[in-house]
Backbone bond lengths (Angstrom), bond angles and torsions (degrees), N, CA, C in turn:
res aa  C-N    CA-C-N  psi(-1)  N-CA   C-N-CA  omega(-1)  CA-C   N-CA-C  phi
1 M - - - 1.454 - - 1.530 108.81 -
2 S 1.327 117.11 136.13 1.458 121.79 -179.89 1.512 111.05 -77.50
3 S 1.316 114.91 146.64 1.461 119.42 176.58 1.520 109.42 -82.34
4 V 1.327 116.02 166.00 1.466 120.84 -179.50 1.524 111.51 -58.53
5 P 1.351 119.68 -45.40 1.476 118.23 177.36 1.524 112.93 -60.72
6 D 1.351 116.93 -37.06 1.467 119.67 177.93 1.527 111.05 -63.36
7 L 1.328 116.79 -44.45 1.468 120.88 178.41 1.524 110.80 -63.24
8 H 1.316 116.02 -41.92 1.466 119.61 179.01 1.526 110.27 -61.01
9 E 1.329 117.16 -44.17 1.464 120.33 179.42 1.533 110.91 -64.47
10 K 1.322 118.48 -39.64 1.470 121.59 176.71 1.529 110.20 -61.10
11 N 1.325 116.20 -44.75 1.467 120.75 179.90 1.524 110.88 -64.65
12 E 1.326 116.50 -40.58 1.470 120.50 177.70 1.520 110.53 -63.83
13 R 1.320 116.57 -40.65 1.470 120.93 178.39 1.531 110.27 -61.98
14 L 1.335 116.19 -40.99 1.461 120.13 177.46 1.526 110.62 -63.74
15 L 1.322 116.67 -45.82 1.464 119.73 179.57 1.532 110.52 -60.40
16 R 1.320 117.70 -42.42 1.473 120.68 177.97 1.535 110.81 -62.42
17 A 1.328 116.70 -40.62 1.471 120.08 179.82 1.527 110.76 -64.59
18 I 1.329 116.39 -40.01 1.470 120.36 178.21 1.522 109.72 -65.44
19 K 1.343 116.52 -47.67 1.471 120.56 -179.66 1.532 111.32 -58.33
20 A 1.328 116.32 -38.27 1.464 120.41 -179.58 1.526 112.15 -67.38
21 R 1.327 117.69 -20.99 1.465 121.81 -176.81 1.524 113.48 -109.62
22 I 1.346 117.30 13.86 1.478 120.50 -179.93 1.532 111.00 -55.20
23 G 1.319 117.49 -40.76 1.472 120.22 178.77 1.521 112.33 -60.03
24 D 1.323 116.44 -42.82 1.466 120.70 178.37 1.533 110.96 -67.23
25 I 1.331 115.72 -39.04 1.467 119.97 176.95 1.524 109.53 -61.78
26 D 1.336 116.32 -45.53 1.466 120.41 179.88 1.523 112.10 -61.93
27 T 1.319 116.99 -35.89 1.467 120.25 178.31 1.524 110.31 -61.45
28 I 1.325 116.77 -44.12 1.467 120.04 179.96 1.527 111.14 -71.03
29 L 1.335 116.43 -37.04 1.466 120.07 -178.17 1.526 112.74 -88.42
30 N 1.310 117.23 22.64 1.462 123.07 179.93 1.535 110.27 -54.82
31 P 1.343 116.46 120.49 1.468 119.15 -177.03 1.526 115.03 -61.13
32 S 1.334 118.15 -17.61 1.465 118.86 -179.99 1.533 112.00 -81.57
33 S 1.323 117.27 -9.67 1.457 120.07 178.95 1.527 110.48 -74.57
34 P 1.333 118.33 135.11 1.470 119.75 178.42 1.530 111.74 -67.59
35 Y 1.334 116.90 -13.20 1.454 120.21 -176.39 1.521 113.54 -93.61
36 V 1.331 117.20 -18.94 1.464 119.26 -169.52 1.524 113.47 -57.84
37 Y 1.289 118.79 -36.86 1.463 120.87 -179.19 1.522 112.29 -98.89
38 G 1.308 117.17 -2.34 1.448 120.53 -178.78 1.521 112.88 80.70
39 E 1.325 116.69 3.56 1.465 122.42 -177.30 1.525 112.24 -54.87
40 D 1.320 114.83 -52.40 1.457 119.49 -177.69 1.527 110.54 -64.95
41 A 1.333 115.89 -35.57 1.469 120.15 179.16 1.523 111.17 -61.46
42 F 1.326 116.23 -45.77 1.463 119.74 179.26 1.528 110.98 -63.40
43 Y 1.317 115.65 -44.01 1.458 119.81 178.69 1.532 110.62 -58.61
44 R 1.328 116.18 -50.49 1.473 120.30 -177.32 1.526 111.23 -62.26
45 L 1.320 117.37 -39.25 1.461 120.82 179.67 1.524 110.61 -63.17
46 Y 1.324 116.57 -51.64 1.461 120.18 -176.53 1.529 113.11 -73.62
47 H 1.330 116.19 -26.35 1.456 120.57 178.15 1.532 111.26 -77.61
48 G 1.310 116.93 -18.44 1.460 120.35 -177.69 1.519 112.37 80.26
49 S 1.336 115.62 30.97 1.457 120.41 -176.72 1.522 111.65 -93.13
50 F 1.328 115.29 131.52 1.459 120.51 176.68 1.524 111.55 -61.26
51 K 1.328 117.65 -15.35 1.467 121.10 -179.39 1.530 112.40 -65.14
52 V 1.337 117.33 -14.14 1.462 120.28 175.29 1.539 109.79 -60.44
53 Y 1.312 117.21 -25.67 1.463 121.07 179.63 1.528 111.76 -65.22
54 G 1.317 117.12 -26.00 1.465 121.46 177.27 1.518 113.17 -65.66
55 L 1.314 116.82 -20.37 1.462 121.76 179.91 1.534 111.18 -63.02
56 Q 1.311 116.92 -23.55 1.465 120.64 179.61 1.525 111.83 -59.56
57 K 1.336 117.46 -32.68 1.471 120.77 178.26 1.519 110.31 -63.24
58 E 1.336 115.92 -41.47 1.465 120.08 179.07 1.529 110.46 -66.00
59 T 1.322 116.08 -41.85 1.469 120.25 178.52 1.520 109.81 -61.58
60 E 1.319 117.42 -43.35 1.468 121.02 179.86 1.526 111.52 -62.81
61 K 1.330 118.02 -38.04 1.474 120.85 176.75 1.530 110.18 -60.92
62 I 1.327 115.17 -45.65 1.464 120.07 179.88 1.525 109.93 -63.95
63 L 1.326 117.08 -45.80 1.466 120.80 -179.81 1.523 111.44 -60.47
64 Q 1.312 117.04 -39.52 1.465 120.09 178.70 1.526 110.38 -61.61
65 L 1.312 117.36 -44.76 1.462 120.57 179.56 1.527 110.95 -65.56
66 I 1.314 117.22 -42.36 1.468 120.58 178.15 1.533 109.81 -61.11
67 R 1.309 117.72 -43.38 1.469 120.82 178.50 1.533 110.90 -61.58
68 E 1.324 116.33 -43.37 1.463 120.42 -179.86 1.526 110.94 -62.82
69 I 1.321 117.04 -42.84 1.464 120.50 177.62 1.521 109.70 -61.40
70 G 1.312 116.91 -43.13 1.462 120.72 177.54 1.517 112.55 -60.66
71 E 1.333 116.58 -41.61 1.471 120.64 178.30 1.519 110.63 -64.96
72 E 1.350 116.35 -43.04 1.462 120.10 179.60 1.527 111.53 -63.91
73 A 1.326 116.36 -32.03 1.467 121.39 179.45 1.526 111.44 -86.24
74 R 1.323 116.48 -3.75 1.470 122.60 -175.51 1.531 111.01 55.60
75 A 1.329 114.52 42.94 1.466 121.35 178.44 1.528 109.12 -72.72
76 D 1.314 115.21 160.69 1.459 121.50 179.48 1.525 111.16 -88.96
77 G 1.319 117.27 56.22 1.455 121.31 179.68 1.515 112.19 77.31
78 L 1.319 115.32 -172.04 1.458 121.70 -178.93 1.521 110.60 -107.81
79 N 1.298 115.40 155.67 1.460 123.48 -178.90 1.531 110.79 -55.73
80 R 1.319 115.95 135.01 1.468 122.30 -177.04 1.535 112.69 -60.41
81 L 1.332 117.52 -42.06 1.466 120.17 179.57 1.524 110.90 -66.05
82 F 1.323 116.88 -43.31 1.463 121.07 177.11 1.529 110.12 -58.77
83 L 1.320 116.73 -44.81 1.467 120.31 179.25 1.523 111.63 -63.28
84 K 1.320 117.58 -37.88 1.473 121.59 177.77 1.526 110.22 -63.44
85 I 1.328 115.66 -48.56 1.471 120.20 -179.11 1.520 110.44 -60.24
86 T 1.333 116.76 -46.48 1.461 119.01 -176.52 1.524 112.13 -73.68
87 S 1.321 117.97 -31.93 1.475 117.99 177.27 1.530 111.03 -72.93
88 D 1.332 116.98 -32.36 1.468 120.00 176.76 1.531 111.57 -65.18
89 G 1.321 116.97 -23.99 1.461 120.17 -176.02 1.508 114.83 -109.95
90 T 1.317 117.55 14.58 1.465 120.66 177.16 1.531 108.60 -132.02
91 G 1.313 114.76 164.21 1.459 119.71 179.85 1.518 113.59 76.27
92 K 1.327 116.78 18.14 1.468 121.76 -178.59 1.527 109.54 -93.80
93 T 1.309 115.56 144.50 1.458 122.35 176.74 1.517 108.36 -121.28
94 F 1.320 115.88 134.04 1.463 119.70 177.92 1.522 109.49 -77.54
95 H 1.315 115.92 136.32 1.463 123.48 169.13 1.530 106.08 -142.92
96 L 1.291 117.25 160.93 1.470 120.88 -173.22 1.523 113.59 -57.91
97 D 1.321 118.24 -30.50 1.467 120.61 178.30 1.526 112.49 -63.71
98 C 1.325 116.92 -19.62 1.477 119.77 177.42 1.527 110.67 -60.46
99 N 1.313 116.41 -29.87 1.466 120.31 -179.69 1.530 112.39 -65.91
100 L 1.321 117.40 -23.68 1.462 120.97 -179.58 1.531 112.19 -70.63
101 D 1.316 116.25 -26.49 1.462 121.98 -179.71 1.524 109.17 -129.87
102 W 1.334 115.50 44.70 1.462 120.37 -174.04 1.524 110.62 -58.20
103 G 1.302 114.04 135.09 1.457 120.33 175.39 1.516 113.19 108.39
104 N 1.297 117.77 -21.19 1.460 119.63 -178.26 1.528 110.59 -71.57
105 Q 1.315 117.77 -70.27 1.465 118.18 -179.63 1.523 111.51 -75.92
106 E 1.313 117.76 -23.70 1.463 120.35 178.09 1.530 110.50 -67.64
107 R 1.324 116.80 -37.70 1.461 120.84 176.11 1.527 109.68 -63.60
108 Q 1.314 116.55 -39.03 1.462 120.41 178.69 1.528 111.14 -64.24
109 I 1.319 117.01 -36.04 1.465 121.29 177.80 1.523 109.75 -62.72
110 V 1.331 116.52 -46.95 1.463 120.94 -179.47 1.528 110.48 -67.50
111 E 1.320 116.96 -43.96 1.467 120.98 179.56 1.529 111.01 -60.18
112 S 1.298 116.70 -43.09 1.459 121.88 178.67 1.522 110.69 -59.35
113 F 1.318 115.93 -47.59 1.460 120.77 178.96 1.523 111.03 -60.55
114 L 1.324 116.66 -46.17 1.458 119.97 -176.55 1.526 111.91 -63.82
115 H 1.320 117.75 -39.39 1.466 120.13 176.98 1.528 110.91 -64.95
116 A 1.318 116.52 -46.75 1.460 120.16 -179.53 1.529 110.87 -63.34
117 R 1.325 116.22 -45.47 1.462 119.73 -179.50 1.519 111.27 -63.14
118 E 1.321 117.65 -42.89 1.463 119.88 -178.84 1.526 111.44 -63.34
119 M 1.315 117.48 -38.00 1.465 119.46 175.99 1.527 110.69 -62.51
120 L 1.326 116.33 -38.49 1.461 120.01 177.99 1.528 110.46 -67.14
121 V 1.324 117.13 -40.64 1.475 121.37 177.02 1.534 109.87 -60.14
122 L 1.321 116.81 -43.79 1.467 120.49 178.67 1.529 111.09 -63.61
123 M 1.321 116.99 -41.72 1.462 119.81 178.05 1.520 110.87 -62.82
124 R 1.321 116.31 -38.83 1.472 120.02 178.09 1.524 109.95 -63.31
125 R 1.325 115.94 -47.87 1.465 121.00 -177.33 1.533 111.32 -60.76
126 Y 1.327 116.13 -51.83 1.459 119.19 -175.27 1.526 112.31 -78.57
127 G 1.312 117.70 -29.24 1.463 120.14 175.15 1.519 111.45 -64.93
128 A 1.320 116.54 -33.59 1.462 121.11 179.61 1.532 112.56 -83.87
129 S 1.322 117.30 -30.39 1.467 118.82 -171.84 1.525 114.88 -98.24
130 L 1.318 118.27 -22.93 1.465 119.69 -178.21 1.526 110.92 -91.99
131 S 1.324 115.93 134.28 1.463 119.62 172.78 1.523 110.30 -92.75
132 S 1.319 115.88 -24.55 1.468 122.30 172.78 1.520 106.91 -153.67
133 T 1.313 115.76 168.42 1.463 118.52 -177.47 1.524 109.96 -71.26
134 P 1.315 117.52 135.64 1.465 121.66 -176.77 1.528 112.26 -80.06
135 L 1.317 115.18 150.28 1.464 120.29 174.66 1.519 110.08 -77.14
136 S 1.325 116.22 -40.19 1.463 121.93 175.64 1.528 106.20 -94.96
137 L 1.327 116.24 113.07 1.462 120.46 -169.80 1.521 113.41 -83.06
138 P 1.340 116.98 120.49 1.466 118.89 167.20 1.528 108.41 -65.47
139 S 1.307 117.31 150.08 1.467 121.69 -176.72 1.525 112.53 -55.32
140 G 1.317 117.25 -40.73 1.462 120.34 -178.77 1.514 112.27 -64.33
141 W 1.325 117.42 -42.90 1.462 120.35 178.36 1.529 109.83 -66.78
142 A 1.337 116.75 -39.34 1.466 120.59 177.32 1.533 110.33 -61.09
143 A 1.332 117.49 -39.05 1.472 121.09 177.88 1.526 110.38 -62.69
144 I 1.333 116.89 -40.68 1.469 120.77 177.97 1.527 109.91 -62.98
145 L 1.329 116.71 -42.86 1.465 120.00 178.27 1.529 110.71 -61.04
146 Y 1.336 116.79 -40.94 1.463 119.95 176.48 1.530 110.57 -63.97
147 L 1.326 116.88 -40.39 1.469 120.41 179.56 1.522 110.90 -53.69
148 F 1.341 115.93 -40.65 1.460 120.72 -177.19 1.536 112.27 -99.28
149 N 1.327 117.12 20.22 1.474 122.60 178.19 1.524 112.26 54.59
150 M 1.311 116.28 41.24 1.461 121.25 -179.18 1.532 112.07 -112.04
151 R 1.282 116.31 13.23 1.472 120.70 179.59 1.503 108.28 -138.74
């Protein structure tokens, strides 16, 4: 079991890794991107457009950055539930039979993106606003700690 100072140092290392990657986070969260708010994803899902499958590329970009931040922070991998959600919504290929059960795997694609994007939004918020890790955890920072198996 880790001691309190060890946990504090791990959390500080994570915060430093996030702060060092704020520029990369901002690039992905660029407000001019049709994907940043999930707007296009929702439209494509409800419209029944195969273009929703393209959202997987955006999710993979976010996942790559999250993995890199975790490696830089020497985190103990990523949260199992987060990995399940994101793996369920990536690696999908559209074929005409998808139209017979529209919404099943397409919903997973959108859900995966939204979870990954929200974690990035939280990292941006807390990476910019925290000067050190707080003793009293805001929910968003606690979610980030869970993402990196640090809570």
